[in-house]
Structure formats: C-alpha cells, structure tokens
DRENMI-12546 format. One record per residue: residue number from 1; residue in three letters; chain; x, y, z of N, C-alpha, C, O in turn. Coordinates in Angstrom, 2 decimals. Atoms other than C-alpha are relative to their C-alpha. Last residue first. Example, Ala and Ser with C-alpha at 12.3 -4.5 7.8 and 13.67 -1.06 7.14 Angstrom:
REM residues 2
k:2 r:SER c:A npx:-0.82 npy:-1.19 npz:-0.06 capx:13.67 capy:-1.06 capz:7.14 cpx:-0.77 cpy:1.09 cpz:0.73 opx:-0.26 opy:2.20 opz:0.90
k:1 r:ALA c:A npx:0.89 npy:-1.19 npz:0.00 capx:12.30 capy:-4.50 capz:7.80 cpx:0.90 cpy:1.20 cpz:0.00 opx:1.94 opy:1.18 opz:0.66
//
This chain:
REM residues 131
k:131 r:GLY c:A npx:0.26 npy:1.41 npz:-0.22 capx:74.96 capy:25.36 capz:-137.56 cpx:-0.08 cpy:-0.44 cpz:1.37 opx:-0.30 opy:-1.62 opz:1.63
k:130 r:PRO c:A npx:1.42 npy:0.38 npz:-0.12 capx:74.81 capy:28.81 capz:-139.01 cpx:-0.26 cpy:-1.45 cpz:0.32 opx:-1.13 opy:-2.04 opz:-0.31
k:129 r:PHE c:A npx:-0.08 npy:1.42 npz:-0.36 capx:78.38 capy:29.94 capz:-138.22 cpx:-1.42 cpy:-0.55 cpz:0.17 opx:-1.84 opy:-0.80 opz:1.30
k:128 r:VAL c:A npx:-1.35 npy:0.49 npz:0.29 capx:78.79 capy:33.36 capz:-139.90 cpx:0.13 cpy:-1.51 cpz:0.25 opx:0.78 opy:-2.21 opz:-0.52
k:127 r:LEU c:A npx:-0.36 npy:-0.25 npz:1.40 capx:75.14 capy:34.42 capz:-140.14 cpx:1.34 cpy:-0.65 cpz:-0.36 opx:1.49 opy:-1.21 opz:-1.45
k:126 r:GLN c:A npx:0.89 npy:0.78 npz:0.86 capx:74.01 capy:32.79 capz:-136.89 cpx:0.35 cpy:0.20 cpz:-1.48 opx:0.22 opy:-0.74 opz:-2.27
k:125 r:LYS c:A npx:-0.33 npy:1.42 npz:-0.16 capx:77.05 capy:34.13 capz:-135.01 cpx:-0.86 cpy:-0.84 cpz:-0.94 opx:-0.34 opy:-1.74 opz:-1.60
k:124 r:VAL c:A npx:-1.23 npy:0.23 npz:0.75 capx:76.43 capy:37.61 capz:-136.42 cpx:0.39 cpy:-1.47 cpz:0.07 opx:0.78 opy:-2.06 opz:-0.93
k:123 r:GLY c:A npx:0.31 npy:-0.09 npz:1.43 capx:72.85 capy:37.55 capz:-135.16 cpx:1.22 cpy:-0.29 cpz:-0.86 opx:1.13 opy:-1.03 opz:-1.84
k:122 r:ALA c:A npx:0.76 npy:1.20 npz:0.35 capx:73.85 capy:36.31 capz:-131.70 cpx:-0.33 cpy:-0.01 cpz:-1.49 opx:-0.27 opy:-1.05 opz:-2.13
k:121 r:ALA c:A npx:-0.94 npy:1.13 npz:-0.02 capx:76.53 capy:39.01 capz:-131.48 cpx:-0.72 cpy:-1.30 cpz:-0.38 opx:-0.17 opy:-2.11 opz:-1.13
k:120 r:ALA c:A npx:-0.83 npy:-0.08 npz:1.21 capx:74.01 capy:41.68 capz:-132.53 cpx:0.96 cpy:-1.18 cpz:-0.08 opx:1.14 opy:-1.76 opz:-1.15
k:119 r:ILE c:A npx:0.86 npy:0.35 npz:1.13 capx:71.55 capy:40.56 capz:-129.84 cpx:0.79 cpy:0.02 cpz:-1.31 opx:0.65 opy:-0.87 opz:-2.14
k:118 r:ALA c:A npx:0.34 npy:1.43 npz:-0.11 capx:74.25 capy:40.55 capz:-127.15 cpx:-0.85 cpy:-0.45 cpz:-1.18 opx:-0.62 opy:-1.51 opz:-1.75
k:117 r:VAL c:A npx:-1.19 npy:0.78 npz:0.35 capx:75.64 capy:43.92 capz:-128.30 cpx:-0.32 cpy:-1.50 cpz:0.04 opx:0.12 opy:-2.24 opz:-0.84
k:116 r:ALA c:A npx:-0.25 npy:-0.14 npz:1.44 capx:72.19 capy:45.53 capz:-128.28 cpx:1.19 cpy:-0.84 cpz:-0.44 opx:1.13 opy:-1.50 opz:-1.48
k:115 r:VAL c:A npx:1.04 npy:0.76 npz:0.70 capx:71.36 capy:44.18 capz:-124.80 cpx:0.27 cpy:0.04 cpz:-1.51 opx:0.20 opy:-0.99 opz:-2.18
k:114 r:VAL c:A npx:-0.29 npy:1.42 npz:-0.25 capx:74.69 capy:45.44 capz:-123.42 cpx:-1.01 cpy:-0.87 cpz:-0.74 opx:-0.63 opy:-1.86 opz:-1.36
k:113 r:ARG c:A npx:-1.13 npy:0.40 npz:0.85 capx:74.10 capy:48.82 capz:-125.09 cpx:0.35 cpy:-1.47 cpz:0.18 opx:0.65 opy:-2.16 opz:-0.79
k:112 r:ARG c:A npx:0.47 npy:-0.02 npz:1.39 capx:70.65 capy:49.23 capz:-123.53 cpx:1.11 cpy:-0.46 cpz:-0.94 opx:0.85 opy:-1.23 opz:-1.88
k:111 r:LEU c:A npx:0.79 npy:1.21 npz:0.18 capx:72.06 capy:48.18 capz:-120.15 cpx:-0.50 cpy:-0.09 cpz:-1.44 opx:-0.50 opy:-1.17 opz:-2.03
k:110 r:THR c:A npx:-0.95 npy:1.11 npz:0.05 capx:74.71 capy:50.89 capz:-120.43 cpx:-0.75 cpy:-1.31 cpz:-0.23 opx:-0.32 opy:-2.13 opz:-1.04
k:109 r:HIS c:A npx:-0.69 npy:-0.04 npz:1.30 capx:72.12 capy:53.56 capz:-121.31 cpx:1.00 cpy:-1.14 cpz:-0.15 opx:1.19 opy:-1.65 opz:-1.25
k:108 r:GLU c:A npx:0.90 npy:0.28 npz:1.13 capx:69.86 capy:52.57 capz:-118.39 cpx:0.75 cpy:-0.06 cpz:-1.34 opx:0.58 opy:-1.01 opz:-2.10
k:107 r:PRO c:A npx:0.74 npy:-1.17 npz:0.47 capx:72.65 capy:52.54 capz:-115.79 cpx:-0.79 cpy:-0.36 cpz:-1.27 opx:-0.39 opy:-1.24 opz:-2.03
k:106 r:LEU c:A npx:-0.60 npy:-0.75 npz:1.10 capx:73.54 capy:49.03 capz:-114.61 cpx:-0.81 cpy:1.26 cpz:-0.32 opx:-2.03 opy:1.24 opz:-0.20
k:105 r:ARG c:A npx:-0.97 npy:-1.00 npz:-0.49 capx:72.42 capy:47.87 capz:-111.17 cpx:0.62 cpy:0.84 cpz:-1.10 opx:1.21 opy:1.88 opz:-0.82
k:104 r:ALA c:A npx:0.70 npy:-0.98 npz:-0.82 capx:69.24 capy:46.05 capz:-112.23 cpx:0.93 cpy:1.12 cpz:0.46 opx:0.48 opy:2.24 opz:0.70
k:103 r:ALA c:A npx:0.82 npy:-0.86 npz:0.86 capx:71.11 capy:44.30 capz:-115.03 cpx:-0.68 cpy:1.10 cpz:0.80 opx:-0.75 opy:2.25 opz:0.35
k:102 r:TRP c:A npx:-0.91 npy:-0.85 npz:0.78 capx:73.78 capy:42.95 capz:-112.64 cpx:-0.80 cpy:0.98 cpz:-0.86 opx:-0.48 opy:2.17 opz:-0.91
k:101 r:ARG c:A npx:-0.58 npy:-0.95 npz:-0.95 capx:71.17 capy:41.62 capz:-110.19 cpx:0.90 cpy:0.99 cpz:-0.74 opx:0.87 opy:2.19 opz:-0.47
k:100 r:ALA c:A npx:1.05 npy:-0.95 npz:-0.38 capx:69.23 capy:40.01 capz:-113.03 cpx:0.54 cpy:1.07 cpz:0.95 opx:0.22 opy:2.25 opz:0.81
k:99 r:GLY c:A npx:0.25 npy:-0.91 npz:1.12 capx:72.36 capy:38.41 capz:-114.46 cpx:-1.03 cpy:1.06 cpz:0.34 opx:-0.89 opy:2.22 opz:-0.04
k:98 r:LEU c:A npx:-1.21 npy:-0.82 npz:0.16 capx:73.32 capy:36.93 capz:-111.09 cpx:-0.18 cpy:1.02 cpz:-1.12 opx:0.16 opy:2.19 opz:-0.96
k:97 r:PRO c:A npx:-0.04 npy:-1.03 npz:-1.05 capx:69.77 capy:35.78 capz:-110.38 cpx:1.23 cpy:0.91 cpz:-0.12 opx:1.16 opy:2.10 opz:0.17
k:96 r:ALA c:A npx:1.05 npy:-1.02 npz:0.12 capx:69.59 capy:34.11 capz:-113.82 cpx:0.03 cpy:1.04 cpz:1.12 opx:-0.04 opy:2.24 opz:0.83
k:95 r:GLY c:A npx:-0.41 npy:-1.20 npz:0.74 capx:72.95 capy:32.31 capz:-113.70 cpx:-1.03 cpy:1.12 cpz:0.00 opx:-0.66 opy:2.29 opz:-0.01
k:94 r:ILE c:A npx:-1.16 npy:-0.62 npz:-0.65 capx:72.20 capy:29.76 capz:-110.94 cpx:0.35 cpy:1.33 cpz:-0.68 opx:0.63 opy:2.31 opz:0.00
k:93 r:VAL c:A npx:0.45 npy:-0.40 npz:-1.34 capx:68.68 capy:28.91 capz:-112.09 cpx:1.14 cpy:0.66 cpz:0.77 opx:0.91 opy:1.54 opz:1.60
k:92 r:SER c:A npx:0.80 npy:-1.22 npz:0.10 capx:69.95 capy:28.91 capz:-115.67 cpx:-0.45 cpy:0.52 cpz:1.36 opx:-0.45 opy:1.72 opz:1.60
k:91 r:GLY c:A npx:-0.88 npy:-1.13 npz:0.30 capx:72.71 capy:26.41 capz:-114.92 cpx:-0.76 cpy:1.32 cpz:-0.07 opx:-0.27 opy:2.35 opz:0.40
k:90 r:VAL c:A npx:-0.82 npy:-0.21 npz:-1.19 capx:70.22 capy:24.06 capz:-113.27 cpx:0.94 cpy:1.19 cpz:-0.21 opx:1.04 opy:2.06 opz:0.65
k:89 r:ALA c:A npx:0.84 npy:-0.64 npz:-1.02 capx:67.76 capy:24.52 capz:-116.14 cpx:0.81 cpy:0.28 cpz:1.26 opx:0.68 opy:1.35 opz:1.86
k:88 r:LEU c:A npx:0.18 npy:-1.40 npz:0.38 capx:70.43 capy:23.78 capz:-118.75 cpx:-0.81 cpy:0.75 cpz:1.06 opx:-0.50 opy:1.90 opz:1.39
k:87 r:LEU c:A npx:-1.30 npy:-0.67 npz:-0.21 capx:71.35 capy:20.59 capz:-116.90 cpx:-0.08 cpy:1.49 cpz:-0.36 opx:0.45 opy:2.34 opz:0.35
k:86 r:LEU c:A npx:-0.19 npy:-0.11 npz:-1.45 capx:67.68 capy:19.57 capz:-116.72 cpx:1.32 cpy:0.72 cpz:0.31 opx:1.36 opy:1.58 opz:1.18
k:85 r:ALA c:A npx:0.87 npy:-1.07 npz:-0.48 capx:67.18 capy:20.33 capz:-120.41 cpx:0.16 cpy:0.22 cpz:1.49 opx:0.16 opy:1.35 opz:1.96
k:84 r:LEU c:A npx:-0.66 npy:-1.25 npz:0.33 capx:70.21 capy:18.17 capz:-121.25 cpx:-0.84 cpy:1.19 cpz:0.50 opx:-0.29 opy:2.17 opz:1.01
k:83 r:ARG c:A npx:-1.19 npy:-0.07 npz:-0.86 capx:68.61 capy:15.26 capz:-119.41 cpx:0.76 cpy:1.30 cpz:-0.25 opx:1.19 opy:1.96 opz:0.69
k:82 r:TRP c:A npx:0.39 npy:-0.40 npz:-1.35 capx:65.23 capy:15.99 capz:-121.04 cpx:1.19 cpy:0.07 cpz:0.95 opx:1.20 opy:0.92 opz:1.84
k:81 r:ASP c:A npx:-0.98 npy:0.75 npz:-0.79 capx:66.57 capy:15.93 capz:-124.60 cpx:-0.18 cpy:0.44 cpz:1.45 opx:0.35 opy:1.47 opz:1.87
k:80 r:VAL c:A npx:-0.46 npy:-0.68 npz:-1.21 capx:63.43 capy:17.15 capz:-126.38 cpx:0.97 cpy:-0.93 cpz:0.73 opx:0.62 opy:-2.07 opz:1.04
k:79 r:SER c:A npx:-1.10 npy:0.68 npz:-0.69 capx:62.55 capy:16.22 capz:-129.97 cpx:0.46 cpy:0.83 cpz:1.19 opx:0.86 opy:1.99 opz:1.02
k:78 r:GLY c:A npx:-1.31 npy:-0.63 npz:0.15 capx:59.19 capy:17.54 capz:-131.07 cpx:1.04 cpy:-0.72 cpz:0.83 opx:0.72 opy:-1.34 opz:1.84
k:77 r:GLY c:A npx:-0.99 npy:0.95 npz:0.47 capx:56.31 capy:15.07 capz:-131.13 cpx:1.37 cpy:0.61 cpz:-0.25 opx:2.23 opy:-0.03 opz:-0.85
k:76 r:ALA c:A npx:0.11 npy:0.07 npz:1.46 capx:53.46 capy:17.58 capz:-130.92 cpx:1.06 cpy:-0.94 cpz:-0.59 opx:1.14 opy:-1.09 opz:-1.81
k:75 r:LEU c:A npx:1.21 npy:0.75 npz:0.33 capx:53.22 capy:16.87 capz:-127.17 cpx:-0.19 cpy:-0.16 cpz:-1.50 opx:-0.81 opy:-1.12 opz:-1.95
k:74 r:ALA c:A npx:-0.21 npy:1.39 npz:-0.40 capx:56.85 capy:17.98 capz:-126.68 cpx:-1.21 cpy:-0.86 cpz:-0.38 opx:-1.03 opy:-1.97 opz:-0.87
k:73 r:TYR c:A npx:-1.06 npy:0.57 npz:0.84 capx:56.35 capy:21.19 capz:-128.68 cpx:0.19 cpy:-1.49 cpz:0.33 opx:0.25 opy:-2.32 opz:-0.58
k:72 r:VAL c:A npx:0.56 npy:0.24 npz:1.33 capx:53.02 capy:21.95 capz:-126.99 cpx:1.03 cpy:-0.66 cpz:-0.91 opx:0.70 opy:-1.58 opz:-1.66
k:71 r:ALA c:A npx:1.04 npy:1.03 npz:-0.08 capx:54.48 capy:21.49 capz:-123.52 cpx:-0.56 cpy:-0.32 cpz:-1.38 opx:-0.69 opy:-1.49 opz:-1.74
k:70 r:MET c:A npx:-0.62 npy:1.31 npz:-0.24 capx:57.67 capy:23.40 capz:-124.26 cpx:-1.04 cpy:-1.10 cpz:0.01 opx:-0.83 opy:-2.16 opz:-0.58
k:69 r:GLY c:A npx:-0.70 npy:0.43 npz:1.20 capx:55.84 capy:26.36 capz:-125.78 cpx:0.60 cpy:-1.39 cpz:0.14 opx:0.51 opy:-2.20 opz:-0.78
k:68 r:ALA c:A npx:0.99 npy:0.27 npz:1.05 capx:53.39 capy:26.65 capz:-122.89 cpx:0.68 cpy:-0.52 cpz:-1.27 opx:0.24 opy:-1.51 opz:-1.85
k:67 r:LEU c:A npx:0.78 npy:1.19 npz:-0.36 capx:56.08 capy:26.28 capz:-120.22 cpx:-1.01 cpy:-0.36 cpz:-1.09 opx:-1.15 opy:-1.53 opz:-1.44
k:66 r:THR c:A npx:-0.85 npy:1.19 npz:0.10 capx:58.45 capy:28.72 capz:-121.93 cpx:-0.80 cpy:-1.27 cpz:0.30 opx:-0.68 opy:-2.26 opz:-0.43
k:65 r:LEU c:A npx:-0.32 npy:0.19 npz:1.41 capx:55.83 capy:31.42 capz:-122.47 cpx:0.77 cpy:-1.31 cpz:-0.19 opx:0.44 opy:-2.11 opz:-1.06
k:64 r:PRO c:A npx:1.18 npy:0.61 npz:0.64 capx:54.56 capy:30.99 capz:-118.89 cpx:0.23 cpy:-0.26 cpz:-1.49 opx:-0.24 opy:-1.27 opz:-2.01
k:63 r:ALA c:A npx:0.38 npy:1.30 npz:-0.59 capx:58.10 capy:31.45 capz:-117.52 cpx:-1.25 cpy:-0.59 cpz:-0.64 opx:-1.21 opy:-1.74 opz:-1.08
k:62 r:ILE c:A npx:-0.68 npy:1.15 npz:0.59 capx:59.22 capy:34.17 capz:-119.97 cpx:-0.47 cpy:-1.34 cpz:0.57 opx:-0.60 opy:-2.31 opz:-0.18
k:61 r:ALA c:A npx:0.83 npy:0.65 npz:1.03 capx:56.65 capy:36.83 capz:-119.07 cpx:0.60 cpy:-1.30 cpz:-0.52 opx:-0.11 opy:-2.12 opz:-1.11
k:60 r:ALA c:A npx:1.26 npy:0.45 npz:-0.61 capx:58.25 capy:37.87 capz:-115.76 cpx:-0.86 cpy:-0.77 cpz:-1.01 opx:-1.59 opy:-1.68 opz:-0.63
k:59 r:LEU c:A npx:-0.31 npy:1.11 npz:-0.90 capx:61.72 capy:38.01 capz:-117.35 cpx:-1.28 cpy:-0.56 cpz:0.62 opx:-1.42 opy:-1.77 opz:0.77
k:58 r:SER c:A npx:-0.29 npy:1.17 npz:0.82 capx:60.32 capy:40.14 capz:-120.17 cpx:0.30 cpy:-1.21 cpz:0.87 opx:-0.18 opy:-2.31 opz:0.60
k:57 r:THR c:A npx:1.29 npy:0.46 npz:0.49 capx:58.83 capy:42.58 capz:-117.68 cpx:0.18 cpy:-1.26 cpz:-0.85 opx:-0.61 opy:-2.20 opz:-0.75
k:56 r:GLY c:A npx:0.74 npy:0.63 npz:-1.10 capx:62.17 capy:42.89 capz:-115.91 cpx:-1.33 cpy:-0.58 cpz:-0.44 opx:-1.69 opy:-1.68 opz:-0.03
k:55 r:ASN c:A npx:-0.71 npy:1.20 npz:-0.44 capx:64.12 capy:43.54 capz:-119.12 cpx:-0.78 cpy:-0.74 cpz:1.08 opx:-0.99 opy:-1.95 opz:0.98
k:54 r:ALA c:A npx:0.13 npy:1.01 npz:1.05 capx:61.51 capy:45.92 capz:-120.51 cpx:0.70 cpy:-1.29 cpz:0.40 opx:0.15 opy:-2.38 opz:0.22
k:53 r:ALA c:A npx:1.35 npy:0.55 npz:-0.09 capx:61.29 capy:47.82 capz:-117.20 cpx:-0.20 cpy:-1.08 cpz:-1.06 opx:-0.85 opy:-2.09 opz:-0.78
k:52 r:HIS c:A npx:0.10 npy:0.80 npz:-1.22 capx:65.08 capy:48.27 capz:-117.14 cpx:-1.38 cpy:-0.66 cpz:0.12 opx:-1.48 opy:-1.84 opz:0.45
k:51 r:GLN c:A npx:-0.79 npy:1.23 npz:0.12 capx:65.16 capy:49.36 capz:-120.80 cpx:-0.10 cpy:-0.88 cpz:1.24 opx:-0.29 opy:-2.09 opz:1.12
k:50 r:GLY c:A npx:-1.40 npy:-0.17 npz:-0.35 capx:62.32 capy:51.87 capz:-120.49 cpx:0.74 cpy:-1.33 cpz:0.00 opx:0.13 opy:-2.39 opz:0.16
k:49 r:VAL c:A npx:-0.22 npy:0.36 npz:-1.39 capx:59.07 capy:51.03 capz:-122.31 cpx:1.48 cpy:0.21 cpz:0.28 opx:2.31 opy:-0.04 opz:-0.60
k:48 r:ARG c:A npx:-0.64 npy:-1.10 npz:-0.73 capx:58.40 capy:52.86 capz:-125.56 cpx:0.09 cpy:-0.24 cpz:1.50 opx:-0.15 opy:0.66 opz:2.30
k:47 r:ALA c:A npx:0.93 npy:-0.34 npz:-1.08 capx:55.99 capy:50.20 capz:-126.94 cpx:0.53 cpy:1.11 cpz:0.89 opx:-0.18 opy:1.58 opz:1.79
k:46 r:TRP c:A npx:1.36 npy:-0.14 npz:0.50 capx:57.78 capy:49.99 capz:-130.29 cpx:-0.98 cpy:0.46 cpz:1.08 opx:-1.82 opy:1.32 opz:0.84
k:45 r:MET c:A npx:0.13 npy:-0.80 npz:1.22 capx:61.45 capy:50.55 capz:-129.54 cpx:-1.45 cpy:0.28 cpz:-0.37 opx:-1.77 opy:1.40 opz:-0.78
k:44 r:VAL c:A npx:-0.76 npy:-1.25 npz:-0.04 capx:61.83 capy:49.49 capz:-125.90 cpx:-0.30 cpy:0.86 cpz:-1.23 opx:-0.58 opy:2.06 opz:-1.09
k:43 r:GLN c:A npx:0.51 npy:-0.85 npz:-1.08 capx:59.08 capy:46.88 capz:-125.73 cpx:0.68 cpy:1.37 cpz:-0.01 opx:0.04 opy:2.40 opz:0.16
k:42 r:LEU c:A npx:1.31 npy:-0.53 npz:0.38 capx:60.01 capy:45.52 capz:-129.15 cpx:-0.58 cpy:0.90 cpz:1.08 opx:-1.18 opy:1.93 opz:0.77
k:41 r:PRO c:A npx:-0.12 npy:-1.08 npz:0.98 capx:63.69 capy:45.25 capz:-128.18 cpx:-1.35 cpy:0.59 cpz:-0.42 opx:-1.46 opy:1.80 opz:-0.60
k:40 r:VAL c:A npx:-0.72 npy:-1.15 npz:-0.56 capx:62.85 capy:43.35 capz:-124.97 cpx:0.17 cpy:1.11 cpz:-1.04 opx:-0.20 opy:2.26 opz:-0.77
k:39 r:MET c:A npx:0.83 npy:-0.88 npz:-0.83 capx:60.16 capy:41.11 capz:-126.42 cpx:0.73 cpy:1.24 cpz:0.52 opx:0.15 opy:2.32 opz:0.57
k:38 r:VAL c:A npx:1.00 npy:-0.69 npz:0.80 capx:62.11 capy:39.58 capz:-129.29 cpx:-0.72 cpy:1.05 cpz:0.85 opx:-0.90 opy:2.19 opz:0.43
k:37 r:PHE c:A npx:-0.74 npy:-0.54 npz:1.14 capx:65.33 capy:38.46 capz:-127.63 cpx:-0.94 cpy:0.74 cpz:-0.94 opx:-0.50 opy:1.57 opz:-1.73
k:36 r:GLY c:A npx:-0.52 npy:-1.33 npz:-0.34 capx:63.20 capy:38.12 capz:-124.49 cpx:0.80 cpy:0.63 cpz:-1.12 opx:0.89 opy:1.85 opz:-1.20
k:35 r:GLY c:A npx:0.97 npy:-0.99 npz:0.44 capx:61.36 capy:35.22 capz:-126.12 cpx:0.44 cpy:1.42 cpz:0.30 opx:-0.02 opy:2.37 opz:-0.34
k:34 r:GLY c:A npx:0.70 npy:-0.60 npz:-1.12 capx:64.51 capy:33.18 capz:-125.58 cpx:-0.95 cpy:1.08 cpz:-0.54 opx:-0.55 opy:1.92 opz:-1.34
k:33 r:ILE c:A npx:-0.78 npy:-1.05 npz:-0.66 capx:65.31 capy:31.43 capz:-128.80 cpx:-0.76 cpy:0.47 cpz:1.23 opx:-1.95 opy:0.19 opz:1.36
k:32 r:GLY c:A npx:-0.74 npy:0.59 npz:-1.11 capx:64.04 capy:28.13 capz:-130.16 cpx:0.92 cpy:0.99 cpz:0.68 opx:1.99 opy:0.64 opz:1.18
k:31 r:LEU c:A npx:-1.44 npy:-0.03 npz:0.25 capx:63.10 capy:29.70 capz:-133.50 cpx:0.83 cpy:-0.63 cpz:1.12 opx:2.04 opy:-0.79 opz:0.97
k:30 r:LEU c:A npx:-0.32 npy:0.40 npz:1.37 capx:59.40 capy:28.86 capz:-133.57 cpx:1.51 cpy:-0.15 cpz:-0.20 opx:1.97 opy:-1.11 opz:-0.81
k:29 r:SER c:A npx:0.26 npy:1.42 npz:0.16 capx:58.98 capy:28.97 capz:-129.79 cpx:0.37 cpy:-0.50 cpz:-1.39 opx:0.90 opy:-1.60 opz:-1.52
k:28 r:GLY c:A npx:-0.81 npy:0.73 npz:-0.97 capx:60.66 capy:32.34 capz:-129.32 cpx:-0.17 cpy:-1.50 cpz:-0.15 opx:0.80 opy:-2.25 opz:-0.13
k:27 r:LEU c:A npx:-1.37 npy:0.10 npz:0.52 capx:59.12 capy:33.65 capz:-132.54 cpx:0.92 cpy:-0.75 cpz:0.95 opx:1.79 opy:-1.49 opz:0.51
k:26 r:PHE c:A npx:-0.02 npy:0.66 npz:1.30 capx:55.56 capy:32.87 capz:-131.47 cpx:1.43 cpy:-0.20 cpz:-0.49 opx:1.84 opy:-1.32 opz:-0.80
k:25 r:GLY c:A npx:0.39 npy:1.40 npz:-0.15 capx:55.93 capy:33.71 capz:-127.78 cpx:0.12 cpy:-0.77 cpz:-1.31 opx:0.66 opy:-1.88 opz:-1.34
k:24 r:GLY c:A npx:-0.98 npy:0.69 npz:-0.82 capx:57.89 capy:36.90 capz:-128.31 cpx:-0.31 cpy:-1.48 cpz:0.15 opx:0.58 opy:-2.32 opz:0.05
k:23 r:ALA c:A npx:-1.23 npy:0.13 npz:0.80 capx:55.69 capy:38.03 capz:-131.19 cpx:1.07 cpy:-0.76 cpz:0.78 opx:1.75 opy:-1.63 opz:0.23
k:22 r:PHE c:A npx:0.26 npy:0.97 npz:1.06 capx:52.52 capy:37.33 capz:-129.18 cpx:1.27 cpy:-0.25 cpz:-0.81 opx:1.64 opy:-1.39 opz:-1.07
k:21 r:GLY c:A npx:0.04 npy:1.32 npz:-0.63 capx:53.93 capy:39.14 capz:-126.15 cpx:-0.24 cpy:-1.10 cpz:-1.02 opx:0.37 opy:-2.16 opz:-0.95
k:20 r:THR c:A npx:-1.38 npy:0.31 npz:-0.36 capx:54.81 capy:42.13 capz:-128.32 cpx:0.09 cpy:-1.37 cpz:0.65 opx:0.99 opy:-2.15 opz:0.35
k:19 r:ALA c:A npx:-0.67 npy:0.37 npz:1.25 capx:51.32 capy:42.08 capz:-129.84 cpx:1.46 cpy:-0.36 cpz:0.26 opx:1.99 opy:-1.29 opz:-0.36
k:18 r:ALA c:A npx:0.49 npy:1.33 npz:0.38 capx:49.79 capy:42.03 capz:-126.34 cpx:0.68 cpy:-0.48 cpz:-1.28 opx:1.03 opy:-1.65 opz:-1.39
k:17 r:SER c:A npx:-0.55 npy:0.96 npz:-0.94 capx:52.00 capy:44.94 capz:-125.28 cpx:-0.44 cpy:-1.42 cpz:-0.34 opx:0.36 opy:-2.35 opz:-0.29
k:16 r:ARG c:A npx:-1.40 npy:0.20 npz:0.34 capx:51.15 capy:46.87 capz:-128.42 cpx:0.67 cpy:-1.00 cpz:0.93 opx:1.50 opy:-1.80 opz:0.49
k:15 r:PRO c:A npx:-0.12 npy:0.76 npz:1.25 capx:47.44 capy:46.32 capz:-127.83 cpx:1.45 cpy:-0.25 cpz:-0.41 opx:1.78 opy:-1.34 opz:-0.88
k:14 r:ARG c:A npx:0.39 npy:1.40 npz:-0.20 capx:47.77 capy:47.34 capz:-124.16 cpx:0.06 cpy:-0.79 cpz:-1.30 opx:0.57 opy:-1.91 opz:-1.29
k:13 r:SER c:A npx:1.16 npy:0.38 npz:0.79 capx:49.69 capy:50.52 capz:-124.96 cpx:-0.31 cpy:-1.48 cpz:0.22 opx:0.56 opy:-2.33 opz:0.04
k:12 r:VAL c:A npx:-0.16 npy:1.27 npz:0.70 capx:52.09 capy:51.59 capz:-122.21 cpx:-1.31 cpy:-0.38 cpz:-0.67 opx:-2.36 opy:-0.39 opz:-0.04
k:11 r:ARG c:A npx:-0.18 npy:-0.22 npz:1.44 capx:51.68 capy:55.28 capz:-121.37 cpx:0.07 cpy:-1.30 cpz:-0.79 opx:-0.03 opy:-1.26 opz:-2.02
k:10 r:ALA c:A npx:1.25 npy:-0.49 npz:0.57 capx:50.22 capy:54.59 capz:-117.90 cpx:0.09 cpy:0.18 cpz:-1.50 opx:-0.92 opy:0.06 opz:-2.20
k:9 r:GLN c:A npx:0.92 npy:1.11 npz:0.09 capx:53.24 capy:52.46 capz:-116.93 cpx:-1.31 cpy:0.43 cpz:-0.66 opx:-1.90 opy:-0.35 opz:-1.41
k:8 r:GLU c:A npx:-0.47 npy:0.89 npz:1.06 capx:55.63 capy:55.28 capz:-117.75 cpx:-0.97 cpy:-1.15 cpz:-0.20 opx:-1.27 opy:-1.52 opz:-1.34
k:7 r:ALA c:A npx:0.24 npy:-0.70 npz:1.26 capx:53.57 capy:57.70 capz:-115.64 cpx:0.44 cpy:-0.87 cpz:-1.17 opx:-0.26 opy:-0.94 opz:-2.18
k:6 r:ARG c:A npx:1.43 npy:0.07 npz:0.30 capx:53.45 capy:55.19 capz:-112.77 cpx:-0.31 cpy:0.68 cpz:-1.32 opx:-1.15 opy:0.20 opz:-2.08
k:5 r:GLY c:A npx:0.31 npy:1.38 npz:0.36 capx:57.23 capy:54.76 capz:-112.89 cpx:-1.46 cpy:-0.17 cpz:-0.35 opx:-1.80 opy:-0.89 opz:-1.29
k:4 r:GLU c:A npx:-0.52 npy:0.20 npz:1.35 capx:57.75 capy:58.55 capz:-112.90 cpx:-0.33 cpy:-1.42 cpz:-0.49 opx:-0.70 opy:-1.60 opz:-1.65
k:3 r:GLY c:A npx:0.88 npy:-0.71 npz:0.92 capx:55.47 capy:58.94 capz:-109.88 cpx:0.44 cpy:-0.20 cpz:-1.43 opx:-0.40 opy:-0.37 opz:-2.32
k:2 r:SER c:A npx:-0.19 npy:-1.43 npz:0.08 capx:57.49 capy:56.30 capz:-108.05 cpx:-0.99 cpy:0.61 cpz:-0.98 opx:-1.60 opy:-0.10 opz:-1.78
k:1 r:MET c:A npx:-0.51 npy:-0.36 npz:1.31 capx:56.13 capy:52.83 capz:-107.33 cpx:0.10 cpy:1.51 cpz:-0.06 opx:-0.80 opy:2.21 opz:0.41
//
C-alpha cells in the first residue's frame, strides 16, 4: 500500500465506519436496495474516504450484509422468489467484474460523478414512477 493510502486509512474513524456499516445494512435490508447506495456516499462525505476506496470497501462489505439480510428476511416469512434471485445472481456475477474493472480505471472525480448520477437517477425514478 502506498504512503498516501496508509495515511488515508489511518484517518478513517472506526465509530463512523461502524455507523456507516450499520446504516448500509439497516437501510439496505429495510428498503431492498444495495447497501452501497448508503455506504458509498456516507464513506465519502462523512468518513472522508476517497471515492475509489469507498467503492471497493463497499463491495467487500456487501456480501456479508446481503447474506445476513436475506437469511433473516426469508426466515421471518418475507417473500423471496428464489428462481428470480438465481437469475439476478447470475447476471450480477457477470456484471460485477465488468463494473468493478471500469470503476477502478476511472479518475476519482469521474467516478464520483458517475456515483452521484446513478443515485440521483434512482431517486428521481422512485419519485416519478413509485411502483
């Protein structure tokens, strides 16, 4: 890890990181959204993590978040379409490496804008077509 990367890592607040993970897990499971939609902006704005590190860290945190939320939801009697989930998983396994490779190659400021546009588009969609 470079000296700059170690300095950035040293500045990260453990309480803020834990709170960000809690918010991502809670809101991601409550709203059925990817926890990264919560964790990435919070890491960048509140915990002052760089955009690339926030994206990568969020990806690393999503697997346990998803497994825990899915298990509790299914056991609590939530409705899960397992055949659709399998199809979504197959598509995700194909799309995730492509998106990760693209994100890693984008300049920091461009990646920040891409994330902002994606989050804004999702918000507008929910306001205009809430169904």
